N, C-alpha and C positions, 0 to 999 in steps of 0.2 A: 402490318400493324401501323396505325396512324401515329403522327408525331405526338399527339396528346397522350396516347397510351404509353408511348415510349418514355415521355417525360414523367408520367405518373410512376412508371416502374423505376425510373432513375431516382425519383423522390423517395419512394419506399426503400430502395436499396441504400440510399444515403442515410436514412433514419436507422436502418439496421446496422450500418457501419458505426454510427454514433453509439447505439445501444451496446453493440458488441465491444467497442473500445472501452466503454464504461465497465462492462463485465470483466474485462481483462485487468482491471485495477485491483481485484481481490482474488486470492487463491481459490476461495470457495466457489466463485462465479466465473473463473477463468475459462473452464471447459465450455460452459454454456455461452459465454461471450464469444469465444472463438467460433463456435458453431453458428451463432447468429450472424457474425461477420461473414462467414463462408456462404451462408444462405443469401446474404445481401450481394456478395460478389457474383454468385450464380445468377441471381435475378438480373444484375447489371449486364452480364455477358449475354444472357438469353435475349434481353431487350435490344442490345446492340446488334445481335445477329438478325433480328427482325427489322432492323432499320432499313428504309428504302434506299439508303446510300450504299448498301452492300450490293455490289454488282455480281460477284462470283464467290461461291463458297469453296471452290476447289483448293486454293492455297490455305484457306482457313482450316479446312479439314486436315490437310497435311501438317499444318502447324500444331493443331490439337493433338494429333497422333504422335508426332515427333516430340513435342513438349511433354506430353504425358509419359511417354517412354523414358525420357531423360529424368523426369521428376521421380518416377517410380524407382529407377535405378539408383538415384542419389539417396532417396529415402531408405532404401534397403541396404545400401553399402556404407553410408556416412557413419563415422563413429561419433559418439556424442561430444567427445572433447574437441572434435573438428567443427562443431556447430558455428563457432565464431567466424572461422574462415568461410563457411558456406554463406553466412549472413552477409559478410563483406562482399562476397562474389555476387550474390543476388542483388544487393544494392547497386553494384556496378552494372549489372545487366538491366536493371530498371532505368538507369541513366542512359545506357546505350539505346534501349528501345525508344526512349523519349526523344533523343536528338535525331534518330533515324526517321521516326514518324513525322517530326516537325519538318525535317528536310524534304521528305517525300511530299508532304502537303504543300510546302512552298513551291516545289518544282511543278506539282500538278496545277496549282492555281496560276502560276506564271504562264504555263502552257495554255491553259484555258483562256486566259486573258488575251494572249497573242492570237489565239484562234478566233476569239470574239471580235477583236479589232480588225482582223484580216491582214493579208499580206501587203496590201496597198496602203495600210494606215500610216499616217504621219507619226512623228515622235510624240506630238501632243496627244493624239488620239490613243496611241498605245499607252502612254502614261496614265490617261484617264481610265482606260480599261483595267490596268494593273491596280490603280488606286481603288477602283470599285471592288475588285476581287480581293485585294489585300489592304484593308484600312490600317492606319497607323498603329492602333492598339494591338491588332493581330500580328503585325510585323515585330512589335516589341516583344510579344509573347514568343514568336519564333526565335528571336535572338536569345531570350531568356532560357528557352528550352535547350538551345544549342550550348549556351555557356554552362548552365548548371549540369546538364546531362553529361557533357564531355568531362568536366571536372570530377563528377561523380564516378564515371567509368574508370579513368586512370587512377584516381585517388583510391578507389575500392580495390583495384587490382594490386596496387602497391601494398595496401593494408592486408589483403589476402596473402601476398607473398611474405610479408613480415610475420603474420600470425602463423603461417605454415612453416616458418623458419627455413625457407628455401635458400640453398647455399649461395646462389648467384646474387642474392640481395646484399650479402656481406661484401661482395666485390664491386658493387656499384659505387662510383665516386660521388662524394657530396658536391652539390652545385656551388661553385665559387660565387661570392657576392649574391647569395640566394635572395635576400630581401630586395635587392636592387633588380634582380631578374624578375621577381614576382611583380614589382611595381611597373616595370616596362611592359610585361605581358598584360597586366591589367589595363594599362593605358591603350595598348594596341587593341584589346578586346572592345573597349569603349569606343575607340575610333571606328573600328570595323562595324560595330553594331549601329553606330550613328549613320554610317554610309549605307548600311543595309536598309535602314528605315527610310532613308531619303531616296535610295535607288535600288529597289529589291532585285537581287540576282543570286543564283545558286552558288556561284564561285565565292562570293563574299561570305555566305553562310558557312560553307565548308572551311573557309579560311579561319573563321571564328572558332569552329569546332577543333581544328588542328592546334591553334594557339592554346585553347582551353584544355586540350589533352595534355599538353606540356605543363600548363599551370597546375592541373590536378596532380601530376607527378611531382612537380617541384614543391607543392604545398604539403605533400604527405611523406616524401622520402626522408625528411629530416626529423620526423616525429619518432620519439623513442618508443620501444615496444611496450613499456609499462603504461603508456598513455593510449593504447589501442582501444580500450573500452570506450573512451571519450570519442575517439575518431569514428568508431562504428556507429555510435549514436548520431554523430554529426552527419556522416555519410547517409545514414538512413533518412535524416531530414532532407538532405540534398535530393535524394531520389524521389521523395514525395513532392518537393517543390518543382522538380523537373517534370514530373507527371502532371502536376497542376497547370504548369505553363503550357504543356502540350494540349491539355484540355481546352484552354483558351484558343489555341490554334485550330483545334477541331470543332470548337463550339460544342463540346460534350460536357454537359453539366455534372454527370456523375464522376467523371475523371477529374474535374476541377475540385469537387468536394472531397473525393477520396485522397487526392494528392495533397490538399490543404490539411486534412486530418493527419496524414503521415508526416507532413512537414512540420506542423505545429507540435505534435507529440514528440517528434524527434528533437526539436529545439528544447522542449521542456526536459526531456531525458538527458540531453547534452548538458543543460544547466545543472541538473542533479548530479551528473557524473563529474562535472567541473568542481562543484562544491566538495564532492567526496575526494577528489584528487588535489584540492586546493589550487586549482588553476582558474584563470580568468577566461571568459568566453572569447574575447578578442585574441588572446594568445593561441587558443585552439584554431580560430578562424584563419589566422595567418601562419599556422604551422610552426609556432615558436615555443613548443612545449619543452620541458626541461631537458638538460643534457643527460648523458648516460655515462658519467665518469664518477669515480669515488675518490675521496680524500685520503683513504687508507687502503693498503693492500690487504688481500684476503689473508695472507700469512700473519699479518699483525693482528687482525680482528679475531682470527680463529686459533690463537696461541693456546687458549685454555679450554678448548672444547672437551666435554665429557660425554663419552659414549655410554649407552645403557643396553639393557636386554629386555626381552618380553617378560621374563620372570620378575625383574625389578619393577617394571611398570605395573605389573599385576599387583605387586605388594603395595605400591602407592595407591592404586585404585581401590584396593580392599578396605583401606582405612579412611578413604575420602568420604566426605559428606556431599560435596558438590563438585561436579566435573563439567568443564566447558570444552566443547569440541569446536575447533576453528578450521573449517575446510578451505582448501585452495585448489589451484589448477592441478596440482599433483594428485589430488583425490580423483579428479576427472580422468586424468591419464590412466591411473591405476584401476579405475572403475571400482573404487573401494566403498561406495555409498551403501551397498547392501551389507557388507561386512560391518560397517560402522553402525548401521541400524541394529544388527545382531548384538554388537557390543553394548549399545545403548540399552537395549531390552534387558540384557544380562545384568547390567549395573543397576537398572531401575528395580529389577526383581530382588536385589539386595538392599533396597531402600535408599539408594544413592540418587540424588537429583542430577539430571543431565540436561544441559542446554547447549544450543548451537549459536555461535557468534558469526553473523554474516556481514562481511564488509561489502559496501555497495559495488566495488569494482573487483571483487574476488573472482578469479578465473580470467577469461578474456572477452567477456561480454556482460552487459548488465543482466542480473538475474540468473547467471550461470549456476551458482551454487544452490539457489532456491529450487530450480528445476531438477537438478540432480538428486537432492534430498527428497523432493516430492516423489520422484520416480521410485525411491526406496520406501515409500509410504511412511516417512518420518512425520509425525504430527506437526502441523504448522505452528501450534502454540509453543513448541519447544524452540522455534527459531527466533532469535533476538537480533535486532539491528545493532549496528556498531555502537551507537551512543548508549543504548540500553545495556549491552553486555559489558561495556567499559565501567559502568557504575557498579557492577557486581564482581569485577575481576579480582579485587583485593580480598573478597570473601570466598574466592574459588580455591579449592584445595589443589586440584590438578587441571591444568589447561593443556589439552591435547591438540597440537597443531598438526594437521594432516596436509602436507604438500603446499602450505601457504608460505610466502616469503616476503615480498615487498609490503603486503598489507599488515604485517606484524613487525616490521622493522623499526625498532626504537630510534634509529637515526633520524627518522622523519620528525620526531618529537624533540630530540635532544641535540642534534648536530645541525647548526644553521648553514654549514657549508656543504651539506649533503644534497645531491641532485633531487631528492624527494623531500627536502626540508619543508615542514609545514603541512605535509599531506596527512590528513586524519588517518589514524591506524587503530587497530584493535590492540589494546594494551596487554598482550599476552604475557609480557615480562613482569607484570605486577601480580600475577597469580602466585600462590605459595610455591608451587612447583610447575614448571612448564616443560612438557615433553614434546619434542619436535620429531615427527616422522618424515624422513626424506631419504632418497636414494644416496645422496652425497651432499657435499657442501657447495654445490654449484649455485651460482647466483640466480635470482629471479629475472623477470623480464626487464627490470631496471638495470641489470648488469652490475649490481653493487653488492658487497658482502653484507651480512646481517649480524650485528653484534648480539642479537638475542641468542644465537646458537652457542655463544661462549659465555653467557651470563651465569652468575653464581647459582641461580635457582633453575637453570636449564639443563636438560639432558637430551642428547641426540640418539635417536634409534635409526640406524642406517639400514633401510630395507625398502622393498616395494610396498607401497601404501596398503594394498589389499592384503598381501601376505603378512605384513606387520600386524594388522588388526586381527587377522585369523590367529596368529601366534599368541597375541595378548589374550584372546578369548580362551584359547587352549590352556594358557598358564593360569588364568583365573579359575577355570573349571577344575583344574588339577590341584589347585591350592586349597 
């Protein structure tokens, strides 16, 4: 296939990416948008495989078979509540691929330049050959790919380990004088990158990668678990920027465009998440998100907790006119969304209005709750964003919180000394009655107690999320 046709295919693929991304902004068009984006990626891959620069298809076929097998296995075995971990891991692999490809291309072009100059070439002739093969803008792109890709890889692996709550993460020590360490690492990276642009060599490149791997770890290790939705969005942006930088290295137009789209959309999503968490973007970039300590002990906060039963909840629901359901990560773990749909249908058959309050960072990744509820065929018009549901909360008879914790913690609104002070929350405590379904009084990802659980108008139903909803349905039907 000629270069012209390859570029035309890349252009069409890029347009399809943009149309697909636009489709993903609305639930009704999301499936179609995803399909359009997939068609664009297929076209881009096929066009690349027909590129004259492809010398051998052997390793490509091996990669396709191996990657497809791994992808099918993951798709079949991954639990939905583990999706945030998988997204973090895939972000890291994107960064890994970017700096590997950029390093390989740097090595190839340096080898070709030396071969062109010949063994007898002087230093000046060799320098001219290298400069012709690797112009300054391309070397800057190589350095950028190494920097962003390496930070993305280690940062994503740390995020993955935190989201998966791997035990060894709790034993890892905090880096002393972390900000100073980050500054020193940043200065070293800039120095090595400058030297790489002036005197290209593979050793300097991999030195940059090694320092940036450490920087990725250092930037992410201190971030509290409650801030992981922000981190995932940011790392997603990083992976796109790394891919775009690698596109400049390879002079591949579609990779530049696709990476830029991912990078830009990731930055926008990060800003949305920052607003939802009341964090500033610079704080996220430098890994200085909030601490994870509380000003009060759990025993103090939970001194007046009142437990309830399915029968008592059923009686409350029977006389309610409006019910708001607030889902959280506990709903995802319990896979309670289908039971919640059945409860919602039962309540609506009795003439009770049912709405769902969705916090922007509920769960462990943006849109986590929306996807879960959509999977259970819950109508999208019943889902209300945080600001909208808060306007209605005082007129809500029963607020049913399923597995949410930090996103309904009134300390964020009332306690200026709280680690989550200022974070916008769903005002579940302002409903006439708030029923919280949780297995226990264990803290959320922010690792702080929640005064809502002991509020005068709150009742705690200690049970598995799915079984709790099933028991409430049974009590409603038998009543």
